[in-house]
N, CA, C and O of each residue as an XYZ file, in Angstrom:
496
protein
N     -13.312      1.768      2.883
C     -12.405      1.066      2.002
C     -13.093     -0.196      1.497
O     -13.805     -0.866      2.245
N     -12.881     -0.507      0.259
C     -13.480     -1.680     -0.355
C     -12.802     -2.933      0.188
O     -11.592     -2.952      0.411
N     -13.595     -3.971      0.396
C     -13.008     -5.233      0.817
C     -13.608     -6.348     -0.027
O     -14.664     -6.180     -0.637
N     -12.933     -7.477     -0.057
C     -13.360     -8.604     -0.865
C     -14.647     -9.197     -0.301
O     -14.870     -9.194      0.909
N     -15.485     -9.701     -1.194
C     -16.699    -10.376     -0.750
C     -16.321    -11.691     -0.072
O     -15.243    -12.236     -0.308
N     -17.205    -12.182      0.757
C     -16.886    -13.358      1.579
C     -16.595    -14.586      0.728
O     -17.104    -14.743     -0.382
N     -15.766    -15.441      1.285
C     -15.406    -16.670      0.589
C     -16.609    -17.603      0.513
O     -16.737    -18.379     -0.434
N     -17.490    -17.529      1.507
C     -18.697    -18.349      1.508
C     -19.573    -18.014      0.294
O     -20.053    -18.913     -0.397
N     -19.776    -16.730      0.044
C     -20.557    -16.300     -1.120
C     -19.897    -16.774     -2.406
O     -20.569    -17.277     -3.306
N     -18.599    -16.617     -2.491
C     -17.860    -17.040     -3.682
C     -18.039    -18.537     -3.937
O     -18.234    -18.959     -5.077
N     -17.972    -19.336     -2.870
C     -18.132    -20.787     -3.026
C     -19.531    -21.143     -3.509
O     -19.691    -21.993     -4.384
N     -20.550    -20.490     -2.938
C     -21.923    -20.772     -3.361
C     -22.142    -20.401     -4.815
O     -22.814    -21.124     -5.551
N     -21.572    -19.268     -5.236
C     -21.701    -18.824     -6.627
C     -21.039    -19.829     -7.561
O     -21.637    -20.233     -8.559
N     -19.823    -20.231     -7.251
C     -19.086    -21.153     -8.121
C     -19.769    -22.517     -8.158
O     -19.842    -23.146     -9.213
N     -20.268    -22.976     -7.013
C     -20.991    -24.258     -6.993
C     -22.196    -24.221     -7.924
O     -22.492    -25.194     -8.617
N     -22.881    -23.090     -7.927
C     -24.078    -22.938     -8.777
C     -23.698    -22.968    -10.251
O     -24.406    -23.556    -11.068
N     -22.565    -22.325    -10.593
C     -22.098    -22.328    -11.985
C     -21.686    -23.745    -12.380
O     -21.995    -24.208    -13.478
N     -20.981    -24.431    -11.467
C     -20.550    -25.803    -11.750
C     -21.737    -26.756    -11.890
O     -21.626    -27.796    -12.538
N     -22.866    -26.402    -11.284
C     -24.071    -27.224    -11.383
C     -24.771    -27.049    -12.725
O     -25.732    -27.758    -13.025
N     -24.289    -26.103    -13.535
C     -24.833    -25.952    -14.882
C     -25.634    -24.692    -15.135
O     -26.154    -24.508    -16.236
N     -25.747    -23.830    -14.156
C     -26.479    -22.572    -14.356
C     -25.588    -21.579    -15.095
O     -24.362    -21.640    -15.008
N     -26.229    -20.659    -15.826
C     -25.453    -19.664    -16.579
C     -24.899    -18.610    -15.622
O     -25.432    -18.389    -14.535
N     -23.825    -17.973    -16.051
C     -23.189    -16.936    -15.225
C     -24.139    -15.771    -14.994
O     -24.183    -15.219    -13.895
N     -24.892    -15.393    -16.007
C     -25.840    -14.279    -15.862
C     -26.937    -14.613    -14.849
O     -27.316    -13.782    -14.024
N     -27.429    -15.826    -14.930
C     -28.478    -16.261    -14.006
C     -27.962    -16.274    -12.561
O     -28.642    -15.817    -11.642
N     -26.769    -16.796    -12.382
C     -26.174    -16.862    -11.045
C     -25.890    -15.460    -10.520
O     -26.115    -15.180     -9.343
N     -25.404    -14.593    -11.375
C     -25.112    -13.215    -10.966
C     -26.381    -12.515    -10.493
O     -26.366    -11.798     -9.492
N     -27.456    -12.721    -11.202
C     -28.720    -12.093    -10.815
C     -29.239    -12.691     -9.507
O     -29.750    -11.962     -8.657
N     -29.117    -13.987     -9.339
C     -29.593    -14.659     -8.123
C     -28.864    -14.153     -6.889
O     -29.487    -13.879     -5.864
N     -27.536    -14.029     -6.985
C     -26.733    -13.635     -5.825
C     -26.451    -12.137     -5.759
O     -25.759    -11.671     -4.854
N     -26.987    -11.386     -6.717
C     -26.823     -9.928     -6.756
C     -25.349     -9.516     -6.783
O     -24.921     -8.646     -6.024
N     -24.587    -10.154     -7.665
C     -23.198     -9.777     -7.914
C     -23.045     -9.562     -9.412
O     -23.944     -9.895    -10.183
N     -21.922     -9.012     -9.824
C     -21.727     -8.753    -11.247
C     -21.395    -10.037    -11.995
O     -20.843    -10.982    -11.432
N     -21.741    -10.047    -13.261
C     -21.436    -11.189    -14.121
C     -19.921    -11.378    -14.192
O     -19.430    -12.507    -14.186
N     -19.190    -10.275    -14.259
C     -17.729    -10.340    -14.336
C     -17.155    -11.043    -13.104
O     -16.202    -11.815    -13.216
N     -17.734    -10.778    -11.932
C     -17.250    -11.430    -10.712
C     -17.505    -12.930    -10.772
O     -16.645    -13.726    -10.393
N     -18.672    -13.313    -11.242
C     -18.998    -14.738    -11.351
C     -18.011    -15.422    -12.290
O     -17.524    -16.513    -11.991
N     -17.718    -14.798    -13.406
C     -16.779    -15.364    -14.385
C     -15.385    -15.470    -13.773
O     -14.739    -16.512    -13.883
N     -14.913    -14.393    -13.124
C     -13.574    -14.407    -12.519
C     -13.456    -15.471    -11.431
O     -12.461    -16.192    -11.373
N     -14.468    -15.570    -10.572
C     -14.419    -16.543     -9.493
C     -14.408    -17.962    -10.046
O     -13.703    -18.832     -9.534
N     -15.197    -18.190    -11.100
C     -15.232    -19.522    -11.722
C     -13.881    -19.853    -12.360
O     -13.385    -20.972    -12.232
N     -13.299    -18.883    -13.037
C     -11.982    -19.095    -13.648
C     -10.935    -19.358    -12.577
O     -10.093    -20.243    -12.726
N     -10.991    -18.588    -11.499
C     -10.024    -18.763    -10.409
C     -10.142    -20.157     -9.809
O      -9.132    -20.787     -9.495
N     -11.386    -20.647     -9.645
C     -11.602    -21.984     -9.090
C     -11.009    -23.053    -10.015
O     -10.397    -24.012     -9.547
N     -11.192    -22.883    -11.332
C     -10.645    -23.855    -12.285
C      -9.123    -23.818    -12.317
O      -8.480    -24.862    -12.430
N      -8.539    -22.624    -12.219
C      -7.081    -22.476    -12.342
C      -6.334    -22.844    -11.064
O      -5.286    -23.487    -11.121
N      -6.863    -22.442     -9.919
C      -6.120    -22.620     -8.667
C      -6.756    -23.620     -7.709
O      -6.108    -24.090     -6.774
N      -8.024    -23.942     -7.942
C      -8.712    -24.859     -7.042
C      -9.316    -24.176     -5.834
O      -9.861    -24.845     -4.956
N      -9.231    -22.864     -5.771
C      -9.789    -22.114     -4.645
C     -10.445    -20.838     -5.165
O     -10.093    -20.322     -6.226
N     -11.400    -20.349     -4.396
C     -12.054    -19.093     -4.759
C     -11.629    -17.964     -3.828
O     -12.176    -16.863     -3.890
N     -10.667    -18.237     -2.978
C     -10.196    -17.238     -2.016
C      -9.699    -15.993     -2.752
O      -9.065    -16.108     -3.801
N      -9.982    -14.813     -2.215
C      -9.526    -13.593     -2.877
C      -8.015    -13.447     -2.810
O      -7.368    -13.926     -1.878
N      -7.472    -12.786     -3.799
C      -6.039    -12.486     -3.792
C      -5.787    -11.420     -2.726
O      -6.704    -10.680     -2.370
N      -4.575    -11.332     -2.221
C      -4.278    -10.285     -1.232
C      -4.519     -8.901     -1.831
O      -4.201     -8.649     -2.993
N      -5.084     -8.016     -1.024
C      -5.381     -6.662     -1.501
C      -4.220     -5.736     -1.175
O      -3.554     -5.880     -0.149
N      -3.996     -4.797     -2.058
C      -2.947     -3.818     -1.852
C      -1.574     -4.399     -2.120
O      -1.398     -5.612     -2.228
N      -0.624     -3.518     -2.222
C       0.747     -3.959     -2.449
C       1.679     -3.152     -1.575
O       1.357     -2.040     -1.159
N       2.797     -3.703     -1.311
C       3.824     -2.986     -0.556
C       5.019     -2.846     -1.489
O       5.821     -3.769     -1.636
N       5.122     -1.704     -2.104
C       6.221     -1.463     -3.030
C       7.510     -1.207     -2.259
O       7.495     -0.539     -1.226
N       8.607     -1.728     -2.751
C       9.874     -1.436     -2.084
C      10.201      0.057     -2.239
O       9.911      0.663     -3.270
N      10.788      0.614     -1.234
C      11.158      2.029     -1.288
C      12.290      2.222     -2.290
O      13.265      1.470     -2.297
N      12.149      3.233     -3.128
C      13.159      3.495     -4.146
C      14.484      3.942     -3.536
O      15.545      3.757     -4.131
N      14.413      4.523     -2.362
C      15.629      5.005     -1.705
C      16.157      4.021     -0.662
O      16.978      4.398      0.175
N      15.708      2.786     -0.696
C      16.116      1.801      0.305
C      17.637      1.638      0.347
O      18.210      1.416      1.414
N      18.286      1.748     -0.810
C      19.744      1.613     -0.853
C      20.442      2.778     -0.156
O      21.590      2.652      0.270
N      19.750      3.911     -0.040
C      20.329      5.106      0.584
C      19.966      5.215      2.067
O      20.366      6.172      2.731
N      19.221      4.256      2.586
C      18.733      4.295      3.959
C      19.862      4.505      4.959
O      19.792      5.411      5.790
N      20.897      3.680      4.889
C      21.993      3.781      5.859
C      22.688      5.140      5.781
O      23.023      5.726      6.810
N      22.903      5.641      4.568
C      23.543      6.937      4.410
C      22.685      8.034      5.038
O      23.200      8.908      5.735
N      21.368      7.985      4.788
C      20.482      9.015      5.332
C      20.448      8.964      6.861
O      20.451     10.008      7.515
N      20.416      7.770      7.427
C      20.398      7.663      8.888
C      21.694      8.177      9.500
O      21.678      8.847     10.533
N      22.813      7.861      8.861
C      24.107      8.395      9.351
C      24.129      9.911      9.231
O      24.621     10.605     10.120
N      23.599     10.415      8.140
C      23.585     11.864      7.912
C      22.731     12.563      8.968
O      23.086     13.643      9.442
N      21.610     11.951      9.334
C      20.751     12.547     10.355
C      21.361     12.441     11.750
O      21.101     13.286     12.606
N      22.167     11.413     11.982
C      22.876     11.324     13.264
C      23.907     12.437     13.362
O      24.084     13.040     14.420
N      24.586     12.706     12.254
C      25.616     13.744     12.247
C      25.004     15.135     12.383
O      25.567     16.008     13.043
N      23.850     15.333     11.755
C      23.202     16.644     11.803
C      21.700     16.444     12.015
O      20.946     16.399     11.042
N      21.253     16.322     13.269
C      19.861     15.985     13.556
C      18.840     17.034     13.130
O      17.671     16.701     12.931
N      19.254     18.299     12.983
C      18.297     19.338     12.607
C      18.220     19.545     11.093
O      17.711     20.566     10.632
N      18.715     18.597     10.333
C      18.665     18.662      8.879
C      17.215     18.552      8.415
O      16.477     17.691      8.894
N      16.805     19.411      7.494
C      15.425     19.365      7.001
C      15.294     18.329      5.891
O      16.281     17.884      5.306
N      14.056     17.965      5.623
C      13.801     17.017      4.535
C      14.261     17.595      3.200
O      14.864     16.900      2.382
N      13.973     18.854      2.996
C      14.354     19.485      1.722
C      15.875     19.516      1.565
O      16.386     19.322      0.462
N      16.593     19.755      2.647
C      18.051     19.751      2.588
C      18.560     18.343      2.303
O      19.533     18.168      1.570
N      17.915     17.358      2.871
C      18.290     15.968      2.619
C      18.060     15.604      1.155
O      18.875     14.914      0.543
N      16.953     16.068      0.605
C      16.671     15.842     -0.825
C      17.740     16.519     -1.674
O      18.218     15.943     -2.651
N      18.116     17.744     -1.303
C      19.145     18.469     -2.049
C      20.479     17.736     -2.005
O      21.185     17.664     -3.012
N      20.826     17.191     -0.844
C      22.083     16.438     -0.743
C      22.045     15.167     -1.584
O      23.053     14.777     -2.174
N      20.886     14.527     -1.637
C      20.755     13.336     -2.481
C      20.925     13.706     -3.956
O      21.548     12.970     -4.721
N      20.367     14.849     -4.345
C      20.519     15.320     -5.727
C      21.986     15.625     -6.037
O      22.459     15.356     -7.141
N      22.699     16.184     -5.065
C      24.129     16.455     -5.260
C      24.910     15.166     -5.474
O      25.923     15.154     -6.174
N      24.437     14.084     -4.869
C      25.080     12.780     -5.040
C      24.560     12.059     -6.294
O      24.843     10.878     -6.496
N      23.807     12.770     -7.124
C      23.238     12.250     -8.381
C      22.247     11.115     -8.132
O      22.174     10.161     -8.907
N      21.488     11.227     -7.046
C      20.455     10.254     -6.735
C      19.110     10.952     -6.862
O      18.818     11.878     -6.104
N      18.290     10.521     -7.808
C      16.983     11.176     -7.948
C      16.108     10.868     -6.742
O      15.891      9.706     -6.401
N      15.615     11.904     -6.109
C      14.784     11.735     -4.919
C      13.764     12.857     -4.865
O      13.998     13.959     -5.363
N      12.643     12.561     -4.259
C      11.633     13.586     -4.062
C      11.393     13.756     -2.569
O      11.794     12.921     -1.758
N      10.750     14.827     -2.233
C      10.420     15.117     -0.841
C       9.603     13.966     -0.255
O       9.863     13.508      0.858
N       8.611     13.504     -1.024
C       7.737     12.427     -0.556
C       8.466     11.113     -0.342
O       8.217     10.414      0.640
N       9.360     10.776     -1.254
C      10.061      9.494     -1.123
C      10.985      9.492      0.097
O      11.119      8.472      0.772
N      11.619     10.623      0.377
C      12.476     10.724      1.558
C      11.620     10.663      2.820
O      11.961      9.976      3.783
N      10.500     11.393      2.802
C       9.624     11.397      3.962
C       9.109      9.988      4.259
O       9.115      9.565      5.415
N       8.662      9.250      3.230
C       8.125      7.898      3.440
C       9.177      6.957      4.020
O       8.881      6.163      4.913
N      10.396      7.047      3.514
C      11.452      6.171      4.024
C      11.745      6.483      5.494
O      11.880      5.568      6.306
N      11.844      7.750      5.834
C      12.119      8.124      7.222
C      10.921      7.838      8.128
O      11.096      7.498      9.298
N       9.715      7.973      7.595
C       8.521      7.639      8.367
C       8.498      6.145      8.688
O       8.110      5.750      9.787
N       8.912      5.318      7.732
C       9.019      3.873      7.981
C       9.996      3.581      9.114
O       9.826      2.610      9.852
N      11.012      4.416      9.249
C      12.018      4.243     10.301
C      11.577      4.851     11.632
O      12.275      4.721     12.638
N      10.422      5.511     11.639
C       9.928      6.112     12.876
C      10.564      7.451     13.193
O      10.531      7.907     14.336
N      11.143      8.083     12.181
C      11.790      9.377     12.377
C      10.828     10.468     11.928
O      10.311     10.425     10.812
N      10.588     11.444     12.795
C       9.707     12.547     12.427
C      10.490     13.856     12.526
O      11.520     13.937     13.195
N       9.992     14.838     11.869
C      10.636     16.138     11.858
C       9.751     17.142     12.585
O       9.229     18.078     11.981
N       9.592     16.939     13.872
C       8.785     17.838     14.689
C       9.659     18.975     15.198
O      10.876     18.849     15.328
N       9.003     20.074     15.477
C       9.738     21.194     16.054
C      10.183     20.818     17.452
O       9.486     20.097     18.165
N      11.328     21.302     17.832
C      11.879     21.012     19.150
C      11.110     21.818     20.204
O      10.685     22.937     19.918
N      10.919     21.274     21.418
C      10.211     21.987     22.454
C      10.845     23.323     22.814
O      10.144     24.233     23.257
N      12.149     23.462     22.636
C      12.834     24.718     22.993
C      12.419     25.845     22.059
O      12.674     27.010     22.365
N      11.798     25.541     20.949
C      11.423     26.586     19.984
C       9.962     26.983     20.162
O       9.293     27.299     19.178
N       9.458     26.975     21.368
C       8.062     27.341     21.623
C       7.844     28.799     21.230
O       8.703     29.657     21.430
N       6.699     29.040     20.681
C       6.336     30.438     20.351
C       5.865     31.135     21.628
O       5.509     30.501     22.622
N       5.879     32.416     21.558
C       5.436     33.191     22.713
C       3.958     32.934     22.927
O       3.158     33.082     22.002
N       3.593     32.555     24.129
C       2.191     32.280     24.448
C       1.524     33.514     25.022
O       2.131     34.583     25.100
N       0.272     33.360     25.422
C      -0.414     34.503     26.008
C       0.206     34.905     27.330
O       0.765     34.076     28.049
N       0.102     36.165     27.636
C       0.713     36.699     28.863
C       0.028     36.193     30.104
O       0.422     36.548     31.215
């Protein structure tokens, strides 16, 4: 996974630009892209820091409003499948997909594993 370059490198690059060197020259010296040098310099001027912005985002779940209903529904009928839950949401005129329901329930720590009583026949 890609990660941000160190803040130490960013500070040295920006200091060099502030000292009057060109962005291209600094980029070549530190072996980074010209675009990065420009962005870091702009960030330093705008915010006073060269620290990287937080990576990634945590989008709110689209079905968050239906969370309580789904949990109550699963308490009432624990063997309900994900597809059946999606179908019930559609009946309630709530657009939902298999993935969105799965992600919300996964966040809650609920999994849909087969029950131990349903073991398949093993070797004799």
